[in-house]
N, C-alpha and C positions, 0 to 999 in steps of 0.2 A: 573491436574499437570503432566507435561511431565516427563517420567522416565529418570533418569540420568544413563548413561552407563560409566563403567570404561574404561579408555583409555588403561589400561594395559592388561586386560583379557576379556573385554566385558561383565562382570558381572554387576549387578544392584548396584548403589550407594544409600545408605540410610542415613538418619539423625541419628547420633550417637554421642558418645563422645570418646575422647582419652586422653592420657597423653602427655605433651610436656616437653622435657628435654633439658637443655642447660648445657654443661660442659665448664667452662672457667677457666682461670689460678688459681683463688682464691677459686673456689667452684663450686657447682652444684645447678641449679634451676630446680625444678620440679613443673609443674602446672598440676593439675588433673582436670578431668571433662570438658575438652575443647571441645566445640561444633565442630563437623567435619562431613564430608561426608565419609562414609566407604563402601568399596566394600564388598558385601555379599559373593562373591566368593573367592577373593584373599586376602582381608583384607587391601588393600592399602587405605591410608587415605589422605583426602584433607581438608585444613583449609582455610577459606575465607580470603580475604585481611583485612577485618574489624577485624576479630578475631586475625589475625597475628599482626596487629597494637597494639591491646590491650595486646597481649603477650609481645611485645617489651617493652611496658611501665612497665609491671610487672617485667620483667628481669632487666630493668634499675634500678628500685627501689631496687630490691634484691642486685644488685651489689653495690649500694651506702650504703646499710646496712652492707656490708662486712662480710656476714655470709658464713660459709663454706658450709652449706646445708640450702637451703631455699625451703620450700614446701608450695604451695598455692592451694586453690580450686578456679577454674576460676570464677564460678558464685557468690561466696561470697567474693571475694577479691576486695577491693576498691582502685583505683589508687590515691585517695585523701589521703590515710593514710600515 
């Protein structure tokens, strides 16, 4: 597997997880344990297009539920709920 290099600092990017937070008019959505590439040197994070699409779905559902604070764990949250 080819080593991935950080475009910011030149460090090595590795598979990891991060938290994704969206603050909108009526509340806050926090999604934990989101798969990401993270630079071992500077900590910069990258989320794939596929993961970003799933995050958009979670945020959309959270907004419809009209909760002030919505916290989900990425791997265990179903968009069918």
